[in-house]
C-alpha positions in Angstrom: 55.4 28.3 -46.8 56.2 24.9 -45.3 52.9 23.5 -43.9 52.4 20.3 -41.8 49.2 18.4 -41.6 49.5 15.8 -38.8 46.8 13.2 -38.3 47.2 11.6 -34.9 45.1 9.7 -32.4 43.0 12.1 -30.5 43.9 10.6 -27.2 47.6 11.5 -27.8 46.6 15.2 -27.8 46.2 16.1 -24.1 46.7 19.8 -24.1 50.4 19.6 -23.3 51.5 17.7 -26.4 50.2 20.2 -28.9 52.6 23.1 -28.3 55.5 20.6 -28.1 54.6 19.0 -31.4 54.2 22.4 -33.1 57.5 23.6 -31.8 59.3 20.3 -32.6 58.0 20.2 -36.2 58.9 23.9 -36.7 62.4 23.1 -35.4 62.7 20.2 -37.8 62.3 22.5 -40.8 64.7 25.0 -39.2 67.2 22.2 -38.8 67.2 21.6 -42.5 66.7 25.1 -44.0 68.0 27.3 -41.2 66.4 29.3 -38.4 65.0 31.9 -40.9 62.6 29.4 -42.2 61.0 28.7 -38.8 58.8 31.8 -39.0 57.2 30.4 -42.2 56.2 27.0 -40.8 52.5 26.2 -40.3 51.3 23.2 -38.4 47.8 21.7 -38.2 47.2 18.9 -35.7 44.1 16.8 -36.4 43.0 14.3 -33.8 41.4 11.1 -34.9 39.3 9.2 -32.3 40.6 5.7 -31.7 37.6 4.0 -33.4 38.0 6.1 -36.6 41.5 4.8 -37.7 42.2 1.4 -39.1 45.2 -0.4 -40.4 44.9 -3.6 -42.4 41.1 -3.5 -42.2 41.0 -3.5 -38.4 40.6 -0.6 -36.0 44.0 0.4 -34.7 45.0 1.3 -31.1 48.6 2.4 -32.0 49.7 6.0 -32.2 50.5 6.1 -35.9 51.1 9.7 -36.9 50.4 10.4 -40.5 52.3 13.6 -41.5 52.1 15.6 -44.8 54.6 18.4 -45.3 53.9 20.5 -48.3 55.8 23.5 -49.7 57.0 24.7 -53.1 58.7 22.0 -55.1 61.8 24.2 -55.7 62.6 24.2 -52.0 63.3 20.4 -52.2 66.0 21.0 -54.8 68.1 23.9 -53.5 71.8 23.2 -54.0 72.6 24.7 -50.6 70.3 22.1 -49.0 71.4 18.7 -50.4 69.1 15.7 -49.8 66.4 18.0 -48.5 63.5 15.5 -48.7 65.4 12.8 -46.9 66.6 15.2 -44.2 63.0 16.5 -43.8 61.6 13.0 -43.4 64.3 12.1 -40.8 64.0 15.4 -38.9 60.2 15.2 -38.9 60.2 11.6 -37.6 62.8 12.5 -34.9 60.6 15.5 -33.8 57.6 13.2 -33.4 59.7 10.7 -31.5 61.1 13.4 -29.2 57.6 14.4 -28.2 55.6 11.2 -28.3 58.3 8.6 -27.4 60.4 6.1 -29.3 57.5 3.6 -29.6 55.9 5.7 -32.4 59.0 5.7 -34.7 58.1 2.6 -36.6 54.5 3.9 -37.1 55.3 7.4 -38.3 54.5 8.0 -42.0 55.9 11.2 -43.6 54.8 12.3 -47.0 56.7 15.2 -48.7 54.5 17.1 -51.2 56.0 19.5 -53.7 53.7 22.3 -55.0 54.7 23.5 -58.5 55.3 27.2 -59.0 52.0 29.1 -59.7 49.9 26.6 -57.7 49.7 28.4 -54.4 48.3 31.7 -53.4 48.4 34.2 -50.5 45.7 36.8 -49.9 43.9 35.9 -53.2 47.0 36.2 -55.4 49.1 33.4 -56.9 52.4 33.3 -55.1 
């Protein structure tokens, strides 16, 4: 299951942004893997108060979304989806920009994590 963890400045989450981000990130995965993948995407948005994020040793006022997308490692190497990691990074960044504005593009950090087979579980069973 593709799963996003998004750390973002709390003040950017105003009650209207959350559903837009969830939908846009889900669409980003669908754009790379097809619409059938959309139903598998999980998204967690974690707000960080302004005074609790720093860059370069100083508190930061910028919206600087930190995104981690994790799913099974094999999904990043499917022959029918060439360059999946690069496409996911681009689609994820574009999704955030579409919702939050062009000003965040240079601040977005996307990390793609591959989980080896046998290292995830669903309902208490290794999947």
